[in-house]
C-alpha positions as CSV (number, residue, x, y, z in Angstrom):
1,X,-17.0,80.5,18.3
2,X,-18.3,81.3,21.4
3,X,-21.7,79.6,20.5
4,X,-19.6,76.0,19.5
5,X,-17.2,76.4,22.7
6,X,-20.3,78.0,25.0
7,X,-21.1,73.9,26.6
8,X,-17.8,73.0,26.6
9,X,-17.1,70.6,29.3
10,X,-14.7,71.7,32.3
11,X,-11.8,69.1,31.1
12,X,-11.9,70.6,27.3
13,X,-11.4,73.8,28.9
14,X,-8.2,72.8,30.7
15,X,-7.0,71.0,28.0
16,X,-7.9,74.4,25.3
17,X,-6.8,77.1,28.3
18,X,-3.1,74.7,28.5
19,X,-0.2,77.6,28.4
20,X,3.1,76.8,26.3
21,X,4.9,77.8,29.3
22,X,2.3,75.6,31.6
23,X,5.6,73.9,33.6
24,X,7.3,77.2,34.5
25,X,4.2,79.0,35.1
26,X,2.8,76.5,37.5
27,X,5.9,76.1,39.4
28,X,5.5,79.9,40.1
29,X,1.9,79.7,40.7
30,X,1.8,76.3,42.6
31,X,-0.6,77.2,44.8
32,X,-3.4,79.1,42.2
33,X,-2.7,77.4,39.3
34,X,-5.1,74.2,41.2
35,X,-8.2,76.9,41.3
36,X,-7.5,79.4,38.0
37,X,-9.2,76.7,35.3
38,X,-11.8,76.1,37.7
39,X,-12.6,79.8,38.0
40,X,-11.7,80.4,34.5
41,X,-14.6,78.2,33.6
42,X,-17.3,79.3,35.6
43,X,-16.9,82.7,34.4
44,X,-16.5,81.6,31.0
45,X,-19.8,79.8,30.7
46,X,-21.3,83.0,32.4
47,X,-20.2,85.1,29.9
48,X,-17.3,86.6,31.0
49,X,-14.6,88.1,28.3
50,X,-11.1,87.7,29.0
51,X,-10.8,91.5,29.3
52,X,-14.3,91.5,31.9
53,X,-12.0,88.9,34.0
54,X,-9.2,91.1,34.1
55,X,-11.7,94.1,35.2
56,X,-12.3,91.3,37.6
57,X,-9.1,90.9,39.4
58,X,-8.3,94.5,39.6
59,X,-11.4,95.1,41.4
60,X,-10.2,92.5,43.8
61,X,-6.7,93.3,44.2
62,X,-7.8,97.1,44.8
63,X,-10.3,95.5,47.4
64,X,-7.3,93.8,49.0
65,X,-5.3,97.2,49.4
66,X,-8.0,98.7,50.9
67,X,-8.3,95.7,53.2
68,X,-5.2,96.0,54.7
69,X,-5.7,99.5,54.8
70,X,-8.4,99.1,57.3
71,X,-6.7,96.7,59.1
72,X,-8.7,93.7,58.2
73,X,-6.2,91.0,57.4
74,X,-8.2,88.1,56.7
75,X,-9.8,89.7,54.2
76,X,-7.2,90.8,52.6
77,X,-5.4,88.1,51.9
78,X,-8.7,86.2,50.9
79,X,-9.0,89.2,48.1
80,X,-5.4,89.0,47.4
81,X,-5.7,85.5,46.8
82,X,-8.4,85.6,44.5
83,X,-7.1,88.6,42.7
84,X,-4.1,86.1,41.9
85,X,-6.5,83.4,40.6
86,X,-8.5,85.6,38.5
87,X,-5.4,87.2,37.0
88,X,-4.5,83.4,35.4
89,X,-8.2,83.1,35.0
90,X,-8.4,85.6,32.0
91,X,-5.4,84.7,30.5
92,X,-7.3,80.6,30.5
93,X,-10.3,82.0,28.9
94,X,-8.5,83.9,26.3
95,X,-7.0,81.2,24.9
96,X,-10.0,79.2,25.0
97,X,-12.2,81.9,23.1
98,X,-8.5,83.0,20.9
99,X,-9.5,86.4,22.1
100,X,-6.1,88.4,22.7
101,X,-5.3,92.0,22.5
102,X,-2.4,94.3,22.9
103,X,-4.3,96.3,24.4
104,X,-5.1,94.0,27.3
105,X,-2.0,92.9,28.0
106,X,-1.1,96.8,28.6
107,X,-4.1,97.2,31.1
108,X,-2.9,93.9,32.6
109,X,0.3,95.4,33.6
110,X,-0.6,98.5,34.5
111,X,-3.3,97.6,36.8
112,X,-0.7,94.9,38.4
113,X,1.5,98.4,39.2
114,X,-1.4,100.1,40.7
115,X,-2.8,97.0,43.0
116,X,1.3,96.7,43.5
117,X,2.1,100.0,44.5
118,X,-1.2,100.6,46.6
119,X,-0.4,97.5,48.7
120,X,3.0,98.1,49.4
121,X,2.2,101.8,50.7
122,X,-1.5,100.9,52.4
123,X,-0.4,97.7,54.5
124,X,2.4,100.2,55.9
125,X,1.0,103.5,56.3
126,X,1.7,103.4,59.9
127,X,5.1,104.2,59.0
128,X,5.4,107.9,58.8
129,X,8.6,108.7,57.0
130,X,9.2,108.6,53.0
131,X,12.4,107.5,53.4
132,X,12.3,103.3,54.6
133,X,8.8,103.3,52.3
134,X,10.4,105.2,49.3
135,X,12.9,101.9,49.7
136,X,10.5,99.4,50.0
137,X,8.8,100.7,47.2
138,X,12.4,101.1,44.8
139,X,13.6,97.7,46.0
140,X,10.3,95.8,45.0
141,X,10.5,97.3,41.4
142,X,13.9,96.9,40.8
143,X,13.3,93.1,41.2
144,X,9.6,93.5,39.8
145,X,10.8,94.6,36.0
146,X,13.5,92.7,36.3
147,X,11.8,89.6,36.5
148,X,8.9,90.5,34.4
149,X,11.1,91.4,31.3
150,X,14.0,89.2,31.8
151,X,12.3,86.0,29.7
152,X,15.0,83.8,29.3
153,X,15.9,83.7,33.0
154,X,12.0,82.9,33.4
155,X,12.1,79.8,31.1
156,X,14.6,78.6,33.8
157,X,12.2,78.1,36.3
158,X,10.9,75.1,34.7
159,X,14.0,73.7,36.6
160,X,13.0,75.1,39.9
161,X,11.7,72.8,42.6
162,X,8.6,73.4,45.1
163,X,10.9,74.3,48.1
164,X,12.9,77.0,46.1
165,X,9.9,78.2,44.8
166,X,8.6,78.5,48.3
167,X,11.7,80.4,49.6
168,X,11.1,83.0,46.8
169,X,7.6,83.2,47.9
170,X,8.4,83.8,51.9
171,X,11.2,87.0,50.6
172,X,9.0,88.3,47.8
173,X,5.4,90.0,47.6
174,X,3.5,86.8,48.3
175,X,5.2,86.5,51.3
176,X,5.1,90.4,52.1
177,X,1.2,90.3,51.8
178,X,0.7,87.3,54.2
179,X,3.2,88.7,56.6
180,X,1.3,92.4,56.6
181,X,-1.9,90.4,56.9
182,X,-0.8,88.2,59.9
183,X,0.2,91.5,61.4
184,X,-3.0,92.9,60.9
185,X,-4.8,90.3,62.0
186,X,-2.8,89.6,65.2
187,X,-2.6,93.2,65.9
188,X,1.6,93.2,65.7
189,X,3.1,96.1,65.9
190,X,6.3,94.9,63.7
191,X,6.0,97.2,60.7
192,X,9.2,98.4,60.0
193,X,10.7,95.0,61.0
194,X,8.5,93.7,58.0
195,X,9.3,96.7,55.8
196,X,13.2,96.0,56.2
197,X,12.7,92.6,55.9
198,X,10.9,93.0,52.7
199,X,13.5,95.8,51.4
200,X,16.5,93.4,51.8
201,X,14.3,90.0,50.5
202,X,13.4,92.5,47.5
203,X,16.6,93.6,46.3
204,X,18.2,90.1,47.1
205,X,16.2,88.6,44.3
206,X,17.1,91.7,41.6
207,X,20.9,90.6,43.0
208,X,20.9,87.1,42.1
209,X,18.5,87.7,39.0
210,X,20.8,90.3,37.8
211,X,23.9,87.4,38.8
212,X,22.2,84.9,36.9
213,X,21.9,86.9,34.0
214,X,25.9,87.9,34.0
215,X,26.6,84.5,34.2
216,X,24.2,83.9,31.3
217,X,25.7,86.6,29.2
218,X,29.1,85.9,29.7
219,X,29.1,81.8,29.0
C-alpha cells in the first residue's frame, strides 16, 4: 500500500485522512486542524509511519516542558503547538496508510500523561508547596480523564460554537500553557494566581461535564 500511495497528492491525502468525527474534532482543535493535514502529508511523503510521528509529537511535547522549566516562554509555546499538530498528524498518517494498533493508542495516551504532568509541574516550579501543586494536578486529571472517557458528551461537541470553544480553551490546559508562557516571556510573577485560577477552571469543566452526564442519564 505504501508503494501505491507514495506519490499521493496533498488533496488526496486530505480526503483519505478525514475522521469519522471530523466535525467534533475540528471544533475542539479549531486552530491546529488547519496545519495537521499538511504536516502529516509532509511526514508521510518522507517515510514517517504513524508510530514515528507519535514519537516525534512526544519529543516536541517534552521539549515544550523543558523550555518552560528554563523560562523560554516563546519557544515553549511553539513546541507545544507543534506537538498538538503532530499529535493530530499521526492519526492522519494512520488513516491514509491503514496502519492501526492498540499498542500505538496506549503509547499515545501515555505520552499525553507524561507531557501534561511535566508541563503543569515544570511551569509552576517557583511554587514551593506540594498542596497547591497537588490541587492543580488533581483537578486537571479529574477533568482530563472524564473528558477522554465520556464519549457520548464528546459527540455532542458537534454543536459547540467557536465562541464556546474559545472560552473552554481559555480555562483549560490550552489556556494554561498560553498564560504560563506569556508570564515567563514577560517575566511576570503571577504563578500562584495562575495556579489558583486554573485549578478552579479545571474543576469547573469537570463539574460541567459531570452535570451533562447526570442529566443525560436521567433523561
